[in-house]
C-alpha positions as CSV (number, residue, x, y, z in Angstrom):
1,X,78.0,-118.0,121.5
2,X,80.7,-117.1,118.9
3,X,79.6,-116.4,115.8
4,X,82.6,-115.2,113.9
5,X,83.6,-117.0,111.1
6,X,87.0,-118.6,111.2
7,X,89.5,-120.3,108.9
8,X,91.7,-123.2,108.9
9,X,95.5,-122.5,108.1
10,X,95.1,-123.8,104.5
11,X,92.1,-121.3,104.1
12,X,94.2,-118.8,104.9
13,X,97.1,-119.8,103.2
14,X,94.8,-120.2,100.0
15,X,94.2,-116.6,100.8
16,X,97.5,-115.3,100.8
17,X,97.8,-117.1,97.3
18,X,94.8,-115.3,95.9
19,X,95.0,-111.8,97.5
20,X,99.2,-111.9,96.2
21,X,97.8,-112.7,92.7
22,X,95.2,-110.3,92.7
23,X,97.5,-107.4,94.2
24,X,100.0,-108.4,91.1
25,X,96.9,-109.0,88.5
26,X,94.6,-106.3,88.8
27,X,95.2,-103.3,86.7
28,X,95.0,-100.2,89.2
29,X,92.4,-98.6,86.6
30,X,89.7,-101.5,86.0
31,X,87.2,-100.2,87.8
32,X,83.3,-100.3,86.8
33,X,81.8,-97.4,85.8
34,X,79.0,-95.6,87.4
35,X,77.4,-95.2,84.6
36,X,77.0,-98.9,82.5
37,X,75.1,-96.8,79.9
38,X,77.5,-94.1,79.4
39,X,79.5,-95.3,76.2
40,X,81.8,-92.8,76.6
41,X,83.6,-94.3,79.9
42,X,82.2,-97.6,79.2
43,X,84.3,-97.8,75.9
44,X,85.9,-100.7,73.9
45,X,89.0,-100.2,75.3
46,X,87.7,-100.8,78.8
47,X,86.3,-103.6,77.3
48,X,88.9,-104.9,76.1
49,X,91.0,-104.6,79.9
50,X,88.1,-106.2,81.6
51,X,88.3,-109.4,79.5
52,X,92.0,-109.5,79.8
53,X,91.6,-110.1,83.2
54,X,89.1,-112.3,82.8
55,X,91.5,-114.4,80.9
56,X,93.5,-114.3,83.7
57,X,91.4,-115.4,86.2
58,X,90.1,-118.1,83.9
59,X,93.7,-119.5,83.1
60,X,94.0,-120.0,87.3
61,X,90.8,-121.6,87.8
62,X,89.2,-119.0,89.3
63,X,86.7,-117.8,87.2
64,X,84.1,-120.5,87.3
65,X,85.7,-122.3,90.6
66,X,83.6,-124.7,91.0
67,X,83.5,-126.5,87.7
68,X,85.6,-129.4,87.3
69,X,89.1,-128.3,85.9
70,X,88.7,-131.2,82.7
71,X,86.6,-128.3,81.8
72,X,88.9,-125.3,82.4
73,X,87.3,-124.7,86.1
74,X,88.9,-124.6,89.2
75,X,87.5,-127.5,90.9
76,X,87.6,-125.9,94.2
77,X,85.6,-126.8,97.2
78,X,83.5,-124.8,99.0
79,X,85.7,-123.3,101.4
80,X,88.5,-122.0,98.8
81,X,85.3,-120.7,96.7
82,X,84.3,-118.8,100.2
83,X,87.7,-117.2,100.2
84,X,88.2,-116.5,96.7
85,X,84.8,-114.8,96.5
86,X,85.7,-112.8,99.5
87,X,88.7,-110.9,98.5
88,X,87.3,-110.6,94.7
89,X,85.0,-108.4,96.6
90,X,87.5,-106.3,97.7
91,X,88.0,-104.5,94.0
92,X,85.0,-102.6,92.5
93,X,85.6,-105.1,89.5
94,X,83.3,-104.5,86.0
95,X,81.0,-107.4,86.1
96,X,82.0,-108.5,82.7
97,X,85.6,-109.0,84.4
98,X,84.0,-111.7,86.0
99,X,81.4,-114.1,85.9
100,X,78.3,-112.8,87.9
101,X,76.7,-111.1,85.1
102,X,75.1,-113.6,83.2
103,X,78.0,-114.1,80.9
104,X,78.6,-117.9,82.1
105,X,75.3,-119.1,82.6
106,X,75.2,-121.5,79.5
107,X,78.1,-123.6,81.1
108,X,75.6,-125.3,83.6
109,X,73.1,-125.8,80.6
110,X,75.7,-127.3,78.5
111,X,77.0,-129.2,82.1
112,X,73.8,-130.5,82.1
113,X,72.8,-131.5,78.7
114,X,75.5,-131.6,76.1
115,X,77.2,-134.2,74.7
116,X,80.3,-135.3,75.6
117,X,81.7,-133.5,72.3
118,X,79.8,-130.3,73.0
119,X,81.4,-130.2,76.2
120,X,85.1,-130.5,75.4
121,X,83.9,-128.3,72.5
122,X,82.0,-125.5,74.3
123,X,82.9,-125.4,78.4
124,X,87.0,-124.4,78.4
125,X,86.6,-121.5,76.0
126,X,83.8,-120.1,78.5
127,X,85.1,-121.3,82.0
128,X,88.6,-120.4,80.7
129,X,87.4,-116.4,80.2
130,X,88.5,-116.8,76.3
131,X,84.7,-115.9,75.1
132,X,81.8,-113.8,76.3
133,X,78.2,-115.9,75.9
134,X,75.4,-114.3,76.3
135,X,71.8,-115.1,77.9
136,X,69.5,-114.3,74.9
137,X,65.7,-115.6,75.9
138,X,63.7,-112.5,76.1
139,X,61.4,-111.4,73.6
140,X,59.5,-108.3,72.9
141,X,56.1,-110.4,73.7
142,X,57.9,-112.9,75.1
143,X,59.5,-111.8,79.1
144,X,57.6,-112.9,81.9
145,X,55.5,-115.7,79.8
146,X,58.9,-116.8,78.2
147,X,57.5,-120.1,77.0
148,X,55.3,-117.2,74.4
149,X,58.4,-116.7,72.5
150,X,57.4,-116.7,68.7
151,X,61.3,-117.0,67.3
152,X,61.8,-119.7,65.2
153,X,64.5,-122.4,64.2
154,X,63.3,-124.9,61.6
155,X,65.7,-127.5,61.0
156,X,66.6,-127.7,57.1
157,X,69.2,-130.9,56.6
158,X,72.0,-130.4,59.1
159,X,71.4,-126.9,60.0
160,X,68.4,-124.7,61.8
161,X,67.1,-121.7,60.2
162,X,66.2,-118.8,63.0
163,X,63.7,-115.8,62.3
164,X,62.6,-113.6,64.6
165,X,64.0,-111.3,67.5
166,X,65.1,-111.2,70.8
167,X,65.2,-107.6,73.6
168,X,66.7,-106.6,76.5
169,X,69.7,-108.4,76.6
170,X,73.3,-108.6,76.9
171,X,75.8,-105.8,77.4
172,X,76.9,-102.4,75.5
173,X,79.8,-105.0,73.6
174,X,79.7,-107.3,71.1
175,X,79.2,-111.2,72.4
176,X,80.9,-114.0,71.0
177,X,77.6,-116.3,71.3
178,X,74.2,-116.2,72.1
179,X,72.7,-118.9,74.6
180,X,69.1,-118.6,73.1
181,X,65.6,-120.4,72.4
182,X,63.6,-121.0,69.7
183,X,60.4,-122.6,68.5
184,X,61.8,-125.8,66.7
185,X,58.1,-127.2,66.3
186,X,55.5,-124.2,66.6
187,X,52.8,-126.8,66.0
188,X,53.7,-128.5,69.2
189,X,52.5,-128.9,72.3
190,X,53.9,-125.7,75.0
191,X,57.0,-126.2,76.5
192,X,58.0,-129.3,74.1
193,X,58.1,-126.5,70.9
194,X,61.3,-124.9,72.4
195,X,65.3,-125.9,71.3
196,X,68.0,-124.0,73.2
197,X,70.9,-123.1,70.8
198,X,74.6,-121.7,71.3
199,X,74.4,-119.5,68.4
200,X,77.6,-117.3,67.4
201,X,77.3,-113.6,67.6
202,X,78.9,-113.7,64.1
203,X,76.7,-115.3,62.2
204,X,75.6,-114.5,59.0
205,X,71.8,-113.4,59.3
206,X,72.4,-112.1,63.2
207,X,72.2,-108.6,63.9
208,X,72.6,-106.9,66.9
209,X,71.4,-103.4,67.8
210,X,71.4,-101.3,70.9
211,X,68.7,-100.4,73.0
212,X,69.4,-97.0,75.8
213,X,67.9,-97.4,78.7
214,X,67.7,-95.8,82.1
215,X,70.5,-96.7,83.8
216,X,71.5,-99.5,81.2
217,X,72.1,-100.1,77.7
218,X,71.0,-103.3,76.6
219,X,70.8,-105.2,73.1
220,X,68.8,-106.1,70.4
221,X,69.3,-109.4,68.4
222,X,67.8,-109.9,65.0
223,X,67.9,-113.1,63.2
224,X,67.1,-113.1,59.5
225,X,67.4,-116.8,57.9
226,X,70.2,-117.0,60.3
227,X,71.7,-120.9,59.4
228,X,72.9,-122.3,62.5
229,X,74.6,-125.8,62.4
230,X,72.7,-128.7,64.3
231,X,75.6,-129.3,66.3
232,X,74.6,-125.9,68.2
233,X,71.7,-127.7,69.5
234,X,72.3,-128.2,73.3
235,X,69.6,-131.2,74.5
236,X,66.9,-132.5,72.0
237,X,65.0,-131.0,69.3
238,X,62.1,-130.6,71.9
239,X,64.4,-130.4,75.2
240,X,65.0,-126.1,75.0
241,X,62.2,-125.5,77.8
242,X,63.6,-128.2,80.0
243,X,67.8,-127.3,78.9
244,X,66.2,-123.5,80.1
245,X,65.6,-124.4,83.9
246,X,68.9,-125.5,84.4
247,X,69.8,-121.6,84.0
248,X,67.1,-119.9,84.9
249,X,66.6,-121.6,88.5
250,X,69.7,-120.0,89.1
251,X,69.3,-116.9,87.2
252,X,66.2,-116.4,89.7
253,X,68.2,-116.8,92.8
254,X,69.3,-120.5,93.2
255,X,73.4,-119.9,92.7
256,X,73.0,-118.0,95.9
257,X,75.8,-115.6,97.1
258,X,78.4,-115.9,99.2
259,X,79.6,-112.4,99.4
260,X,76.5,-110.1,99.1
261,X,78.1,-106.9,100.2
262,X,76.1,-103.6,99.4
263,X,78.0,-100.8,98.5
264,X,75.7,-98.4,98.8
265,X,74.8,-99.4,102.5
266,X,78.2,-99.2,103.7
267,X,78.7,-95.6,102.4
268,X,75.4,-94.9,103.7
269,X,76.0,-96.1,106.9
270,X,79.2,-94.2,106.7
271,X,77.9,-90.8,105.7
272,X,75.6,-90.5,108.8
273,X,78.5,-91.8,111.1
274,X,80.6,-88.8,109.6
275,X,78.2,-86.3,108.7
276,X,76.8,-83.7,110.9
277,X,73.5,-82.0,111.7
278,X,72.8,-79.5,114.4
279,X,76.3,-80.4,116.2
280,X,75.7,-84.3,116.1
281,X,76.2,-87.5,113.7
282,X,73.5,-87.8,111.4
283,X,73.3,-91.4,112.5
284,X,72.2,-90.5,116.3
285,X,69.0,-88.9,115.2
286,X,66.4,-91.2,115.9
287,X,64.4,-90.8,112.8
288,X,67.2,-91.4,110.8
289,X,68.3,-94.4,112.5
290,X,65.0,-96.1,112.0
291,X,65.6,-95.5,108.5
292,X,69.2,-96.8,108.7
293,X,68.1,-99.8,110.8
294,X,65.6,-101.3,108.6
295,X,68.1,-101.0,105.7
296,X,70.4,-103.0,107.5
297,X,68.3,-105.8,108.7
298,X,66.8,-106.1,104.8
299,X,70.2,-106.5,103.9
300,X,71.4,-109.0,106.3
301,X,68.0,-111.0,105.2
302,X,68.9,-111.1,102.1
303,X,72.7,-111.9,102.8
304,X,71.7,-115.2,105.0
305,X,69.3,-116.1,102.0
306,X,72.1,-116.3,99.9
307,X,74.1,-118.1,101.6
308,X,71.8,-120.4,102.8
309,X,71.3,-121.0,98.8
310,X,74.9,-121.2,97.8
311,X,75.3,-124.3,100.2
312,X,72.2,-125.9,99.1
313,X,73.4,-125.7,95.6
314,X,77.1,-126.5,97.1
315,X,75.5,-129.7,99.1
316,X,73.6,-130.3,96.0
317,X,70.3,-129.8,98.0
318,X,67.1,-129.9,95.7
319,X,65.2,-126.7,95.4
320,X,62.0,-125.6,95.9
321,X,60.9,-121.8,96.4
322,X,64.1,-120.6,98.4
323,X,65.9,-119.3,94.7
324,X,62.7,-117.2,93.9
325,X,62.5,-116.0,97.4
326,X,65.7,-114.7,97.7
327,X,65.3,-113.2,94.0
328,X,62.0,-111.7,95.2
329,X,63.8,-110.3,98.1
330,X,66.5,-108.5,96.3
331,X,64.0,-107.0,94.2
332,X,62.2,-105.6,96.7
333,X,65.3,-104.4,98.7
334,X,66.8,-102.8,96.1
335,X,64.3,-100.1,95.4
336,X,63.9,-99.9,99.0
337,X,66.9,-98.9,99.7
338,X,66.9,-96.3,97.2
339,X,64.5,-94.8,99.1
340,X,65.9,-94.9,102.3
341,X,69.1,-93.3,101.2
342,X,66.7,-90.8,99.5
343,X,64.6,-90.0,103.0
344,X,67.9,-89.5,104.8
345,X,70.3,-87.7,102.7
346,X,67.7,-85.5,100.9
347,X,68.4,-84.2,97.5
348,X,71.9,-84.8,97.7
349,X,71.3,-88.3,97.1
350,X,70.3,-87.0,93.4
351,X,73.3,-84.8,92.2
352,X,75.0,-85.9,89.5
353,X,78.9,-86.1,88.9
354,X,78.3,-82.5,86.7
355,X,77.9,-81.2,90.6
356,X,81.2,-82.6,92.2
357,X,80.8,-80.2,95.0
358,X,77.4,-81.6,96.3
359,X,77.6,-85.2,94.4
360,X,77.7,-88.1,96.8
361,X,80.3,-90.5,96.1
362,X,81.3,-89.0,92.8
363,X,77.4,-89.5,91.7
364,X,77.5,-93.1,92.3
365,X,74.0,-92.2,94.8
366,X,72.4,-90.4,91.8
367,X,73.2,-93.4,89.6
368,X,71.6,-95.5,92.1
369,X,68.3,-93.9,92.6
370,X,67.9,-94.4,88.2
371,X,69.1,-98.1,88.6
372,X,67.1,-99.0,91.2
373,X,64.1,-98.5,88.9
374,X,64.8,-101.2,87.2
375,X,66.2,-103.7,89.9
376,X,62.8,-105.7,90.3
377,X,62.8,-106.4,86.3
378,X,66.0,-108.3,85.2
379,X,65.8,-112.2,85.4
380,X,61.9,-112.6,86.5
381,X,59.8,-110.0,87.3
382,X,58.6,-109.8,91.1
383,X,55.2,-111.3,89.7
384,X,57.2,-114.0,88.5
385,X,59.0,-115.0,91.2
386,X,56.0,-114.7,93.2
387,X,54.0,-117.0,91.0
388,X,57.5,-119.7,91.2
389,X,57.1,-119.2,94.9
390,X,53.6,-120.0,95.0
391,X,53.8,-123.2,92.6
392,X,56.7,-124.4,94.3
393,X,55.2,-124.4,98.0
394,X,51.7,-125.8,97.0
395,X,52.9,-128.6,94.2
396,X,55.8,-131.0,94.0
397,X,58.3,-130.1,91.4
398,X,57.5,-132.2,88.3
399,X,59.7,-134.2,86.1
400,X,59.0,-131.5,83.7
401,X,60.5,-128.7,85.3
402,X,63.7,-130.0,83.8
403,X,66.7,-131.9,85.4
404,X,69.1,-131.4,88.4
405,X,72.0,-128.5,87.6
406,X,75.4,-127.5,88.4
């Protein structure tokens, strides 16, 4: 039985087009930084360079290729989306240069819940890469239990007045819009008291601060009597919880992944093949082989789950537990891979770029050891994913959980 993927002539011609375009348009120095929290390398100039490339992708319709062309997407069928993702994966691009880091999560919500006027106004600049939009949900006391949020948006005439704060959101630089949730009626029943909004980040009364964390630089958002036009409300005044499901399902793993390449696993395998101990490659040692096999099987399991979910989304299949299952496994695998790297390589996996003689891959392995600590948290903790899986397996999906999504 042949398990190799084959491509048609038309698909290979599209690959040649994509490959040639990327070769001509990806700047040689546009690469993901080792430490995204290091603002000395993650500079404003680097950010602007990434945004410029992002805009070029958007002009081609390749930033969010599966969305309709009438709104700025590529209108591509799944086969060409796969080819495009494979070619982009050959470049070590920063997340903000692409659409996979939360900057396009507002688009599915607008596509499902937005009015025709809002679709025409909001979607083209998002899908063409002309603006950066953050998903801003988490609060100091509302993360895993998101419905416990305390930020309010009380209507006064044609505006909503925002007060409250959001934490652990965004990236080091300035966004254009904040896709956020707030209580529109604090006295209404839970899940029926929330509105979803696309808030201009530059609006008066909106202030962004910094949170320096291990392996990342996140932001805080404070709303102090910020007056936001009612035209920025997505869906109805009490529909915010349902609107949020259009993106939370994707964030929790429902979007899947065409290419789920793990550069650290690839480099671990290569390191063990080429590095010798007692005259033999490390990969020939039975104990290390066991570590490598565990890492490889875990990766392949996640990769296949990602492909399954991508197919389900493309075929518009209804999700149950699959998104959270994929998310949970990835969250378990990240720290596990870091542990296996440390067991295989030893203390050298902890050496930073300050010791280039001993650092592996310019200190990226050491950075990953830090990053792995926080992998289980973003996008819903392990406990959240387990709870969703249990509920989806135990009860049928209800209307309150939201509409279908892109």
